[in-house]
C-alpha positions, 0 to 999 in steps of 0.5 A, a space after each residue: 465521466 470516462 476519465 474519472 471512472 478510469 482513475 477510480 478503477 485504477 485506484 481500486 485495482 491498486 488497493 486490490 493488489 496491495 491489500 497485504 500492506 494496507 492498514 485494516 486489510 480486506 475489511 478496509 478496502 472492501 468498504 472502498 470497493 463497494 462505495 466507489 465501484 459504480 457502473 462506469 467504474 466496473 466497465 473500466 475494470 473489465 479492460 484492466 489486468 485482473 480487473 475481472 477478478 476484482 469485479 467478481 469480488 465486488 459483486 460477491 460483496 454486494 450480494 452478501 456471498 462474501 463477508 465484508 472482511 474477507 475474499 474468496 480464495 480463488 479471487 485472491 490477487 497474485 494467485 493467493 501467494 500472499 495469503 498462503 504465506 500465512 500458513 508457512 511462516 513460523 518464528 522461534 520463541 526467541 524471534 517472537 520475543 525480539 519481534 514483540 519487543 521491537 513492535 511495542 517500542 516502535 515510533 512512527 519515524 525514520 529512527 523507529 523504522 530503522 530499529 525495526 529493520 535492524 531486528 534479526 528476525 526482520 532481516 531474516 526475510 530480506 525485502 519481503 519483511 513486511 509481508 512475511 512478518 504480517 504472515 508470522 503474526 497471523 495468530 497474534 491479532 494484538 501485534 498484527 494491528 501494531 504491525 499494520 501501523 509499521 507497514 503503513 509508516 514504511 510505505 509512506 516513507 518509501 513513497 516519499 523517497 520515490 517521489 522526491 527522486 522522480 522529481 529530479 529526472 525527466 519522465 519516460 512515457 512508461 514512467 509517466 503512465 506508471 506515476 498516473 496509475 500510482 497517484 491514488 497511493 501517493 494521495 493516500 500516504 503523502 498527506 500523512 506528512 502534513 504540509 510537507 506531504 501536501 506540498 510534495 503531492 502538489 509538485 507530483 501533480 504538476 510534474 505529471 503535466 510538465 514532465 520536466 525535472 524539478 530542482 531538488 532545491 525546490 523539493 521539500 525535505 523528508 520529514 523526520 516523523 509522521 
């Protein structure tokens, strides 16, 4: 029971920290918190960094103090920096027009992601583009919902490439522990690629056990679309 509880606790903590890139935001992850955080999981959370903040958030949700689509500001991960950016990022009319056209033309594949990342308005924010654009679209729920699909697609491809690179090299103790902690995210995103994603996920699980590099010839090729 302890192993299972610790795995679930780490999964919930990952969701808590990554809410800003998860489709549906707090409304989606809060449902998972309430459903999966039993007493054993809550005990495991107390031993994890920022786990006590997540525990308080879950208790607030269950008591009704916090609505199921929200979180108390003082309990925001990263000190609320992701949330604060919503009030500080604005786009010019030209940038908004370019962004809206790009979002509406998006296709969930490599080519679609490349077109989005090549937009001038997206390049402006460098490596923080997914979070920055989400913040800039705070007053445009119609586009924000479409942007969530884009960030989900981006995250899926990112994890695909990280996973395939990882299979080709030995794991250090630290990398092994990190992979175990990140497995819930791989298990969320890789199945989006269908059979190829399931195959890669199977190889990752085996890799955790043996810690030996797997020939790149045996790793599935990256799908062209989700």
